[in-house]
N, C-alpha and C positions, 0 to 999 in steps of 0.2 A: 665464479660466474654468478651474476645476479639472476634469481629466478623471477621471470616476468609474471606479474599478477594477471589473473584472468579478468577480462572485462565482460560485462553483461549489459543488456538492456534492462529497463525496469521503470520503477517509480520512485520519486523522492518527495518527501513531505517536510517542508521547512516552516518553522513558525513565522507567522506574519505579525510583527510586533508594532507596526506603524512607526518604525524608527528609520533613520537614515540608512542603516545597514540593511534592513529588510527591503526597503525600496531599491537599494543598490543591487541586491541579489535578484529581485524580481526583474529589474531592467537588464541585468546580465543575461538572465534566462530567456527573456522575450527576444533578445538579439542573438542568442546562441543557436548554432546549427545542430548542436547536440540535443536540443529540447524540441521534441515533436509537438507536444501539447502542454498547455500551462493553464491552470485553473485556480481560482480563489475558492477555498472550501472551509466548511466547519467540520472539525473533528470531534467525534464522540468515542470515548474509550469504554470498553466493557468493564464491568466490576471485577472480572478475572484478571485483566491486564493493568488496571489502574495502579495497584500498589507498586508495580515495577517502574512506572513512568510518572513519578510525582512532579517532574519538571515539564509536564506537558502543558499545552495551552488550548484555546478554542479555535483560533483561526490560523489557517495554513495556506501556503501556496503549494499546490500539488503539480509536479511536472512529470511527464513521461519522457524518459531520456533513452539515447542510443548507447552511450558509453559511460559505464559506472566509474571508471578511472577519473574522468573529467569531473564528475559529480563530487567525488572524494576531494578533489583539489578545491572546488568551489566551496564546499562546506568546512574545509580546514580554514579558509580565509574568513568565511561568514559563520563562525562558530560562536555560540553564546550560551546563556543560562538555561534556555529552554531546549528540550530535545528535538533534534531533526532525525527523520527516519529515512533510510534507503532500503528499498525492496528490490533486490537483484533477482530477475526472473531467469532461472537456469533451464526451465523446462516449460514451454507453452503448451498447456493441455489442449486448448483449442482457441480459435478466433473465427468469428462469423459475423455476417451482416444481420442486424435485428432492427425492428421498427423503433423509432424514437431516438432521442438524443441522449448520449452519456450524461447521467445526472447523479451517479452514485458510484463510489468505489468502496468495496467491502474487503477487509483484511482479516484473515483467520490464521490460526496455527494448529498443527497436528501435535498431539501429546506423545508421539512415538516416532521412530525413525522411518526412513523411506522404504516402504513395502510396495513393490511394483503392482501386485494384485489389488491391493487396497486403493492405490492411486488410480488405477484403471477404473475401479468401481466408482470412485468419487467423481472422476471425469465423466463417466457415463450418466451419473445422477445429475450432474451440473448441466450436461447437454440437454436434459429433458426440461430444464427451466428456460423458457423461451425469451426471457429478458436479459439473460447473461450473454454479453457479446464476446468477452475475452476472459479466460481463466488461465492463470499461470502459477507455477510452483517455484519457490526460490528460498532465498535467505534474507535476513534483516541485519543491517548494520546501523548503529546510532552514533550521533555526534552530539556532544553536550560538554560544556565547560565544567559542570558539576556532575561527578559520577553518581549513578543511581545507587541507592542503599542495597538493592537486591539485584542480582544478575538475572536477566530473563533467560530461562533455560531452553526455550523452544525456537531460537533464532534461525535454526537451520531447516525448519519445517513450516514455511509460510506459504499460504495460498491467497492470491490476490484475484478479486473478481471485479470486472468493469460491467456495470449494469446500465442499460439504456431503457428509459421509460418517460412517458409524458405525465405520470402520476406524481403525487407529492413525495417529498423525502421520507415522510413518516410511513407512507404506504410502501415505498420501496424497501425501507428498513425492515418492515414486517415480512415482506416477500423474502428477503435475504435470511431473516431469522428462521422462517419456515423451511428454507432450503437447508440450513444448518441442522435443524431438527430431523429432517428426512434422512440426512446422511448419518447422524448419530444413532438413529433407530436401527440402522444397518450394522451397528457395532463399532463404527469408527469415531474416534473422539476429535471432532473439529470444533475449536472453540474460537469465539469472536475476539479479535484483538482490538480493532478500531474500525469505525465507519466514517466515510468522508462524503458529506453532502456538497455537491458542486453548486456554488452560488453564482459564479460568473466565469466566463471563458476569457482568459487573457491572451491566448495564442492559439 
């Protein structure tokens, strides 16, 4: 008997390469009922995560999806030399209404396993930051035709934040970095993986 794979909601970040294939994937997701939101974004990788993802690029389409199984099928068809990232949200820490429009998505990883008390403290600290509208905990899967030289060791401990603000991307990036430092001061090692600045809303 085949074991059915669990499906999650979450985020997918696929390289936008201005090719026929990239346009095809964008059009598929615009018309897909599985995609709730779709953005054109600039991706910035931290110095800590860059060595693991040498096949990254600058521009991505970022989608918020309902069913990770369908996303895996899409990326198997639209797989290429640049890495695509899927962030499956297993545990939504919180979701709330905040002022402003979503203009930034920040992704972190924890350098240790799932400790319930630490996660609760992280959630409490994030709740105090009034620009964060959604915080989720999950894992990361990558798709790329060229395997990375190094295996990323923290794929099971990913934190994704959606931030809403009317301020510049640079200002929001500093805000997120301050949030990360506040958490690390409490003795929990939360490290930046990548930040995504939303340039345009496609859906």
